[in-house]
Structures are given as C-alpha cells and as structure tokens.
Backbone bond lengths (Angstrom), bond angles and torsions (degrees), N, CA, C in turn:
res aa  C-N    CA-C-N  psi(-1)  N-CA   C-N-CA  omega(-1)  CA-C   N-CA-C  phi
1 M - - - 1.567 - - 1.531 107.63 -
2 T 1.365 113.66 -41.33 1.430 117.56 -177.45 1.502 113.03 -67.07
3 R 1.335 120.39 -38.67 1.498 120.46 174.05 1.393 113.14 -64.47
4 T 1.403 117.83 -35.99 1.540 118.96 176.45 1.412 112.68 -63.31
5 W 1.383 117.97 -44.85 1.482 118.86 174.76 1.458 112.77 -59.60
6 L 1.274 120.08 -44.95 1.446 125.83 -177.58 1.517 108.63 -60.77
7 M 1.316 120.06 -42.68 1.486 121.51 179.97 1.549 111.04 -70.07
8 V 1.356 116.20 -35.14 1.473 116.21 174.85 1.497 110.90 -64.20
9 L 1.353 115.45 -43.71 1.430 120.11 -177.95 1.475 109.87 -64.07
10 V 1.316 119.32 -40.19 1.432 119.86 -179.27 1.487 110.16 -65.97
11 A 1.304 118.27 -39.34 1.447 124.54 173.60 1.450 112.93 -55.51
12 V 1.295 117.34 -44.86 1.601 122.54 179.48 1.517 107.45 -63.78
13 A 1.294 117.22 -42.75 1.520 116.62 178.22 1.429 115.04 -67.83
14 F 1.305 118.72 -37.84 1.510 123.63 179.77 1.515 104.78 -67.93
15 G 1.327 120.32 -46.14 1.517 120.21 178.42 1.538 110.54 -56.95
16 A 1.319 117.37 -43.21 1.414 120.06 -177.44 1.637 110.49 -72.14
17 S 1.273 113.91 -43.90 1.442 119.62 -174.28 1.520 113.40 -70.44
18 Q 1.258 116.69 -27.27 1.509 117.72 -177.44 1.462 116.33 -101.25
19 L 1.385 113.86 0.37 1.489 118.53 174.89 1.521 111.21 -59.90
20 S 1.259 123.40 -40.70 1.420 125.12 177.32 1.498 112.84 -60.26
21 A 1.308 116.92 -36.34 1.490 121.51 176.70 1.581 108.75 -67.37
22 A 1.277 117.99 -26.84 1.407 123.66 -178.28 1.444 116.98 -86.51
23 E 1.343 117.47 -12.21 1.441 120.25 -174.84 1.448 116.88 -50.41
24 G 1.324 118.16 -37.56 1.376 124.00 176.02 1.625 113.92 -75.22
25 D 1.241 115.27 -13.13 1.442 121.26 -178.78 1.445 112.54 -98.92
26 K 1.263 114.16 107.06 1.509 119.30 -170.99 1.547 117.22 -54.42
27 A 1.457 109.21 -32.37 1.393 116.14 -179.82 1.473 117.35 -78.62
28 G 1.370 116.46 -4.27 1.529 121.20 -177.96 1.589 110.01 84.77
29 G 1.235 115.69 -175.70 1.420 121.55 175.55 1.450 112.32 98.20
30 G 1.319 121.76 -170.05 1.425 124.20 -173.80 1.564 111.32 -142.49
31 R 1.257 109.47 -174.86 1.492 118.29 -175.14 1.542 117.07 -76.46
32 R 1.325 114.15 -21.98 1.461 119.57 -173.40 1.456 111.99 -86.94
33 G 1.346 116.15 -41.22 1.477 118.38 -175.91 1.447 112.05 79.65
34 G 1.266 118.58 14.91 1.555 122.28 178.64 1.502 109.50 -83.64
35 R 1.360 114.29 -117.23 1.507 120.20 179.94 1.501 114.42 -101.13
36 T 1.414 112.20 30.56 1.450 112.82 179.07 1.538 109.38 -80.31
37 V 1.269 115.26 140.86 1.466 121.08 -179.97 1.454 110.62 -121.38
38 P 1.305 124.46 146.28 1.564 117.06 -4.13 1.501 109.65 -73.72
39 F 1.342 116.63 157.74 1.430 122.53 176.24 1.535 106.64 -74.77
40 T 1.277 114.89 148.25 1.461 118.35 171.80 1.540 109.74 -67.09
41 M 1.317 120.51 161.67 1.376 125.05 175.52 1.617 107.37 -64.02
42 E 1.284 115.05 -36.77 1.525 121.02 177.25 1.516 108.85 -59.92
43 Q 1.310 113.12 -49.98 1.483 119.87 -179.10 1.570 111.07 -56.13
44 I 1.308 109.75 -44.97 1.514 117.20 -178.13 1.525 110.36 -61.28
45 A 1.373 115.14 -47.92 1.530 122.10 -177.04 1.581 103.53 -57.72
46 E 1.309 114.83 -52.18 1.436 122.39 -175.18 1.570 112.39 -56.49
47 R 1.265 114.52 -48.88 1.487 120.02 -179.95 1.585 108.80 -65.46
48 L 1.274 119.40 -40.23 1.463 123.84 -168.69 1.551 108.50 -78.64
49 G 1.375 114.95 -36.26 1.526 118.97 -179.85 1.520 108.46 71.52
50 D 1.266 116.68 176.97 1.357 121.00 -176.50 1.488 113.54 -68.88
51 E 1.280 121.89 -34.84 1.515 128.27 177.72 1.518 112.73 -52.44
52 N 1.362 114.87 -46.06 1.451 124.73 -172.00 1.547 115.28 -109.63
53 K 1.349 115.76 15.56 1.431 115.41 -166.30 1.550 112.33 -63.43
54 L 1.341 115.31 161.14 1.455 120.72 -175.45 1.573 106.49 -67.29
55 T 1.380 114.01 147.71 1.446 116.51 175.43 1.525 109.17 -91.48
56 D 1.265 119.59 168.50 1.471 124.25 179.53 1.531 109.43 -62.26
57 V 1.391 123.20 -23.69 1.398 124.72 172.43 1.478 114.23 -77.70
58 E 1.378 114.97 -35.57 1.497 123.47 -178.97 1.520 112.60 -68.98
59 K 1.385 115.50 -43.53 1.387 121.86 -172.78 1.619 116.09 -50.17
60 P 1.370 116.16 -55.91 1.441 114.39 -178.98 1.481 114.64 -67.57
61 K 1.363 117.21 -20.61 1.436 122.12 178.89 1.626 105.63 -73.82
62 V 1.225 118.36 -47.53 1.409 123.76 178.77 1.512 110.90 -62.72
63 E 1.288 117.60 -43.94 1.457 117.54 171.54 1.460 120.00 -57.05
64 A 1.413 114.28 -38.57 1.489 121.99 170.94 1.483 114.64 -59.92
65 V 1.394 115.82 -40.94 1.460 120.65 176.02 1.505 109.08 -64.61
66 N 1.336 118.57 -47.13 1.427 120.59 177.52 1.528 117.14 -56.92
67 A 1.344 111.80 -40.00 1.519 114.79 178.25 1.552 111.92 -70.53
68 E 1.310 116.05 -33.99 1.467 122.48 174.04 1.515 114.08 -66.47
69 F 1.317 117.28 -38.21 1.484 118.17 179.02 1.502 113.24 -80.31
70 T 1.355 117.80 -26.68 1.433 122.72 173.45 1.540 107.46 -64.99
71 K 1.289 116.73 -48.11 1.428 121.18 178.58 1.592 108.71 -59.67
72 K 1.333 117.26 -49.71 1.381 122.03 -170.73 1.575 108.33 -61.63
73 I 1.328 116.76 -37.20 1.466 122.25 -175.89 1.502 107.29 -73.42
74 E 1.328 118.56 -40.10 1.471 124.28 174.12 1.559 108.45 -55.30
75 E 1.235 116.55 -49.43 1.501 120.45 -177.01 1.535 106.61 -64.39
76 A 1.321 117.15 -43.34 1.490 119.17 -176.21 1.559 108.89 -63.23
77 K 1.346 117.20 -32.68 1.444 120.85 177.00 1.547 117.30 -63.22
78 K 1.342 115.06 -18.70 1.482 126.92 179.67 1.479 110.90 -84.12
79 K 1.347 119.91 -19.56 1.392 119.94 -174.60 1.488 115.98 -68.70
80 E 1.325 114.21 150.72 1.434 118.42 178.78 1.532 110.24 -65.08
81 G 1.344 115.18 132.25 1.419 119.96 177.90 1.579 111.25 99.55
82 Y 1.370 114.67 -17.03 1.472 112.16 -174.08 1.550 111.23 -69.28
83 A 1.373 122.19 -44.62 1.357 123.96 -175.38 1.560 110.05 -57.74
84 A 1.316 119.84 -40.76 1.531 125.40 -176.30 1.555 100.32 -71.63
85 A 1.266 125.82 -48.01 1.414 125.27 -173.62 1.537 109.32 -65.01
86 K 1.335 115.08 -36.20 1.506 118.96 -177.69 1.546 105.69 -71.10
87 E 1.303 122.09 -41.91 1.340 123.17 177.45 1.589 115.71 -58.76
88 A 1.389 108.33 -44.01 1.468 114.33 178.33 1.561 110.38 -66.19
89 A 1.270 115.89 -35.28 1.494 119.77 -179.84 1.590 108.69 -66.22
90 D 1.292 117.09 -45.32 1.417 121.07 177.23 1.553 116.34 -60.45
91 K 1.301 113.08 -38.40 1.506 122.53 175.26 1.533 107.94 -67.53
92 A 1.348 121.33 -44.95 1.431 125.37 -178.39 1.576 108.97 -66.96
93 R 1.300 116.83 -39.40 1.553 116.39 174.96 1.453 110.87 -63.64
94 E 1.230 121.43 -42.27 1.448 127.98 179.59 1.529 110.91 -61.62
95 S 1.356 116.26 -40.69 1.432 119.42 177.19 1.593 115.85 -66.92
96 G 1.318 116.65 -26.01 1.425 121.61 178.34 1.551 112.05 76.88
97 D 1.365 116.09 2.94 1.418 119.45 177.28 1.518 112.79 -80.57
98 R 1.316 115.60 115.75 1.468 121.38 -167.87 1.542 112.91 -65.59
99 E 1.331 115.72 -37.42 1.478 119.14 179.06 1.431 111.51 -70.95
100 Q 1.313 118.68 -40.17 1.380 125.05 173.94 1.513 112.90 -60.15
101 M 1.325 119.49 -44.78 1.431 125.08 177.73 1.516 109.87 -63.78
102 K 1.363 118.49 -44.58 1.401 120.59 -179.06 1.609 108.96 -58.30
103 A 1.264 114.09 -49.83 1.552 121.19 -176.09 1.530 104.49 -61.67
104 A 1.228 124.56 -43.47 1.476 127.33 -172.93 1.472 107.82 -76.37
105 Y 1.321 124.31 -36.44 1.464 121.38 -178.40 1.597 106.59 -78.86
106 T 1.289 116.03 -23.03 1.505 115.06 174.76 1.511 110.62 -67.82
107 K 1.349 113.41 -39.22 1.494 117.84 -179.02 1.552 109.37 -72.44
108 L 1.282 117.32 -35.81 1.448 117.89 176.51 1.493 111.75 -65.69
109 Q 1.348 117.81 -37.44 1.428 119.00 178.82 1.453 111.92 -67.93
110 E 1.402 118.02 -34.82 1.340 126.53 178.28 1.600 113.02 -64.91
111 A 1.399 109.88 -39.48 1.426 118.41 175.61 1.477 113.43 -66.04
112 M 1.283 114.52 -37.51 1.515 119.92 179.76 1.493 110.05 -72.99
113 G 1.324 120.54 -31.02 1.433 124.92 -174.75 1.407 118.41 86.80
114 F 1.327 120.07 2.14 1.417 127.56 179.25 1.476 111.96 -160.01
115 N 1.389 116.85 165.39 1.476 123.72 174.18 1.380 108.91 -102.53
116 S 1.357 118.28 98.20 1.408 127.77 -166.54 1.624 108.80 -62.90
117 Y 1.315 118.58 -36.03 1.360 120.35 -175.80 1.599 111.29 -72.42
118 E 1.361 115.60 -48.80 1.361 122.93 179.75 1.567 112.28 -62.94
119 E 1.226 116.64 -42.93 1.616 123.66 -177.91 1.562 103.60 -67.92
120 Y 1.340 119.66 -43.15 1.433 118.48 -176.82 1.490 108.01 -65.58
121 K 1.287 117.82 -45.24 1.456 121.07 175.96 1.499 112.37 -52.27
122 K 1.351 114.52 -53.63 1.506 122.26 177.02 1.488 115.31 -50.34
123 A 1.417 113.87 -43.80 1.504 120.86 178.86 1.438 110.89 -63.82
124 L 1.372 118.23 -40.00 1.481 119.53 -175.43 1.580 106.38 -78.46
125 T 1.307 119.24 -30.06 1.497 122.73 174.70 1.441 113.32 -50.96
126 A 1.342 111.54 -41.52 1.504 118.78 -179.28 1.517 115.93 -66.73
127 I 1.386 117.12 -15.80 1.443 124.54 -171.13 1.575 107.91 -111.23
128 L 1.294 117.40 -43.70 1.438 124.07 -166.90 1.510 113.44 -95.40
129 T 1.273 119.41 161.48 1.360 126.15 173.40 1.560 114.55 -72.42
130 E 1.310 118.87 159.82 1.410 122.53 177.36 1.582 114.33 -57.24
131 A 1.289 116.28 -39.23 1.370 121.33 176.64 1.558 114.55 -67.14
132 Q 1.300 116.70 -35.54 1.507 123.09 175.31 1.534 107.87 -64.62
133 I 1.352 114.92 -49.04 1.470 118.83 -174.89 1.482 109.87 -64.66
134 A 1.274 119.38 -36.68 1.543 127.01 176.57 1.560 108.50 -59.01
135 K 1.361 116.50 -39.06 1.474 122.60 179.65 1.432 111.40 -71.23
136 L 1.333 116.45 -49.16 1.460 122.17 -176.63 1.597 113.48 -71.28
137 F 1.310 115.43 -31.67 1.459 118.38 -176.44 1.562 106.11 -129.07
138 P 1.259 119.85 74.53 1.534 121.27 -174.40 1.610 106.14 -72.19
139 A 1.293 111.28 148.34 1.389 124.21 177.34 1.522 105.80 -48.75
140 R 1.336 113.77 141.62 1.489 120.09 175.48 1.517 112.22 -102.74
141 R 1.266 118.47 156.68 1.426 120.93 170.36 1.457 109.17 -49.63
142 G 1.349 120.04 134.21 1.517 125.14 -178.92 1.459 110.08 81.57
143 G 1.332 122.60 11.39 1.377 119.90 167.71 1.570 108.96 105.80
144 G 1.310 120.15 -175.35 1.422 126.28 -175.47 1.534 114.68 83.95
145 G 1.367 111.42 179.77 1.447 117.61 173.20 1.469 111.99 70.82
146 G 1.347 116.54 178.73 1.485 122.47 -178.11 1.395 118.28 61.28
147 G 1.340 116.89 -169.51 1.477 121.15 177.89 1.448 116.90 78.53
148 G 1.322 114.94 178.95 1.496 122.36 179.70 1.446 112.31 128.50
149 E 1.175 119.31 166.06 1.525 127.51 177.68 1.507 108.81 -89.50
150 N 1.269 116.91 150.23 1.455 121.66 174.66 1.457 107.48 -89.02
151 K 1.278 119.54 106.85 1.487 124.14 -172.83 1.584 106.87 -106.87
C-alpha cells in the first residue's frame, strides 16, 4: 500500500512539475513521457500501439480531457502554497528519501486540491476500453494501476 501511494504521489509531482515544459505543446504532457499527465496524444498512441489505438470517436474525447486537465493543472499552480509545495517535492525527489518524498507529494497534492494522476485516469476510464486503460496505466509494483470499464 505504501508503494502504491508513493507512486501516485510521484505521478502527481511529475504532472505538476512538467506542465511548464509542456506549455508550448498544445496536446499537453511533458518531456519525460513517464507518468506525467495529461499524456500527449503521441504518448498515448505509442503506449496503446496498433492493437489498441484510439478510434476516431475516442480521439476528440481524449483531446478534450487533455485540454481540461492542462487547464486544471495551470489553475492549481496559481494556488497559494503551490510553489513552496512544488519546491519541497522537487527537493524530496532529488534526495531519494521515500518518506520525505511521500510527505512532500502529499503536501503538493493538497496544495493542488486534487490528485491529477488518479483523476486523469478516471476521466480516461470513462472513455476508453479496459485494455486501453491497462496499457496507459500499467499496474505498478506493489499493486495499483490497470482496470476500468469497457466503454
């Protein structure tokens, strides 16, 4: 359970930290292509592969979710306490101390007012198939990830 929370918190921090790198990228996303949300359309296509690629119906829906989350994260970055929480999260990540990272990312999530990774996953789960969600959000060591309804 602790590993799962740590990974979720790391994902939140990466999503927040890399948004500035994505400001020039209309589709959103970041430079690493890891668990940064929202994923770029290119990252989604790469992760899904030909077998699970987005349909013409799914593409505009995913693009709308990406635009919504990019805006939501930009708004979260303006909140009081965000900058300090972000700086603390970056320092914690650099330190490699898992307990420090967990505490820092919890504070960052609180400053943002939402869990960007989990909310993004939930939004896409309403659009995509179970197989697509499993490809985009693979299970992590210690549990978590995967799942979703076939829509």
